N, C-alpha and C positions, 0 to 999 in steps of 0.2 A: 395598501394599494385605494384611494380614495379618488373618486371619481363624480366631479359635476354632472349633471343627467344634462338640457337643454340645451343642443348645440356639439353636445361632446357624447355620449350615446343615443343622444334621442333627434330626430331631426322637427324638431318642436316648432318652427318659424310661421308655418304657412295655418299648420292651425291658431295658434293663438293669433297671429294676423286674421285671422276672418272671425274667430270670436269678438275681441279686438271693434272691426269693424261695423259687424252689426250691432252691438252698442253703443258704438260712435253714430251710426244711422240712425237709430230708434231714438237717440237723444236731441238728433236733428245738429250733429256736429261733423263735419267733416273727418273722412276717411283719411288712414294713415298710406302708406306705402311700406310695401315689405320690406322695403331698405329701412325705414324708419324702423319696422317694431323690430327687425335683426338688430337695430344700433341699444334699444331699450329693452331689450329682454334680458335677467337675469339678476337684478337686482329685488323682484319681487313682482306682484302684480299691483299694488297698492304704488310702487313708484310706476311703473308704469302705466298706471290709468292717469295717476296725475300728470306726469307726462302728458301723457293725449290727452286731456281737456287743458289742463291750466287749474292751479294750486288754491284760486282765489274763489272760483265755484265750485262752493261745498252743496249745492242740492245737487247739479249736474255731477260731480265725482260721487256721489253716495246711488245717483241712478245708473250712471257709466259702470259704475263697480259689482253692482246687483247684475246687469245684464252680461256683465263680460263673462260674469262667474256662473251663473246659468247657463252661457251658451256654450263655453269653454268646455264645463264639465259631459256635455252632451256632444261633444263632440272629439275632445282629446285623447282619446284611447286609442278611436280606428285612424283617426288623421294623424299621428305621432308615430309615423313607422322608426324604428331604430335606424341609425347611421351605418351604411354600409360595414359590416366587420363586427359590429360591438359585441353580439355574441360571442362570435369566434375569441375577440379579446378578452373580455370577462373571462370564462372560460381556464385563459389560458393563466392572465392571473391567478383565478381560483385557485388551480392548478401548481400553482410556484408561489404564494402566501400563504398556501397552507389554510384557504380558505381565508384568509383576512381580509378582505374588498369592501368596500362601506360605499355605496350612495350618499355625498353630503352636496341640497340646494340651496336656493332660496325661496325654489318653490316646495309648498307645503307638502311633508312626509308622507300623509298618508297619498296624495297624489304619486307621489313617487312609488311607492309602495305598489299601488295598484297599473302603474306603467308597468313597472315591473313584470309584474304577474300577468299583464294578460300577452307579455308577448315573451312570456316563459321566461323570463331571465334571472327572475328572482333566487332562484334555485344556486346563482353563482357569486351572491352576494349577499354579508354575514350582516351588516346595519344599514341602517335610512338613515338620516337627522336633516329636518328642516328647519325653518327658522322657529319653530314654535317648541321644538325635541331640546332645543338646551338655552331656548331663549336667545338665540343673535342667531344674526345672517352671516354671512360672509359681502365683507371684509374683516369680520370682527374674527378673532381667530376662536375666539370660545363659541366657535360654529364648530370647528375643526376638532380643537386638541380634544374634547370629552372623546371623542368617535376614537381621534388613534390610540390614544389612554385606554378605552375598551375593548380593544384589536390586539390591546397587550403589546401594542411597543411602544421606544420614541419616538419624539417628532424627526428625528435627525436618521431613523429607517423606516420613515413612511415618506409616500408619493403622494400628490396631484396629482391629476389628469382633470385639465378644463379646456374652455376655447374662448375666456375672458381674461383683460388684466384685471378682474377685482378680485379672480380667482390667483393670482400670481404676486396680487398681495397679500391675499389671505395667509397663501405661504409662507411669503417673506415674513410675514407679523408671527403664526406660528410653530417659525423656523421649518418647516417642510419646504420639502423640495418642490417644483413645480413642470413636468412637462405641458407644454400647452399644445391646444389644436389647431389649425388654421382654420381659414371657411366657416365658422362658428358665429361668433357676435365681433369676437375683436379682430382687425387685420393682422395679419403676420408682423408689421412693423410695429405695430402698441405692444404687440406680445412681446415681442423680442427687448423693447426698450423700457417695459415694465420688466424688465431680470430674467425671465422664465428660461429653468433652465437645455431647456431644447425644443425648438417649433414644429410638431411633425406638420407637414400637407396633408394629411389623414388619422383616424383614429387606427387602422388598420398597419400603420407603419410605428406601433407601439413595443408588439414582442419581437423586431427586429432591432432596436432601439435600446430595449431592453437586453437583450442577451450582446448586445455590444457596449454598454453603456452599466451595467449591471449593475456593482455595489450589494449585493443580495436581494436587487428587484430579481435575479433573475427568474 
């Protein structure tokens, strides 16, 4: 079982938005709304900053990117709580997969690990991968296929849980089924259109869905 982090396990958008806006203000640029941030998270910090600043302004990109990284590092652990039920879901899944649970994110793996440890969730996760781990970021299937192989299962026997159409596309390219959680970065209709196997109202709905639709994911 593979999980995305931001918007799937972690309530990430407020901390990301706060750090980004502090960086933008410091550089004399307009703030971005939380709705804007929610719609642009998921592709990594570089793309987030580029979208906020614009690709043509290289000095501003560097300044905002550096400032954003510093502000985010200072606040993201305390200000990024787990989504309701995240711990119980991870514990449930770890117990039913023999511990074959991973987090795969476009956030750097070190940040993901630190977050899991801070909220006492690392004990349920066997592997963590970010864009630097295998030199690939979602939707490149190379971001998740080595993780699946490392857990000792075939792609057809894995399940990816995420909140964005990029997660669904990643699964499609890798041959991994995807269950999406609405309320994150992508609206339900986008997730359904992208081809998610199922779209849940919240993460806490995953164990009942697994029980009803199992295939070995029970």
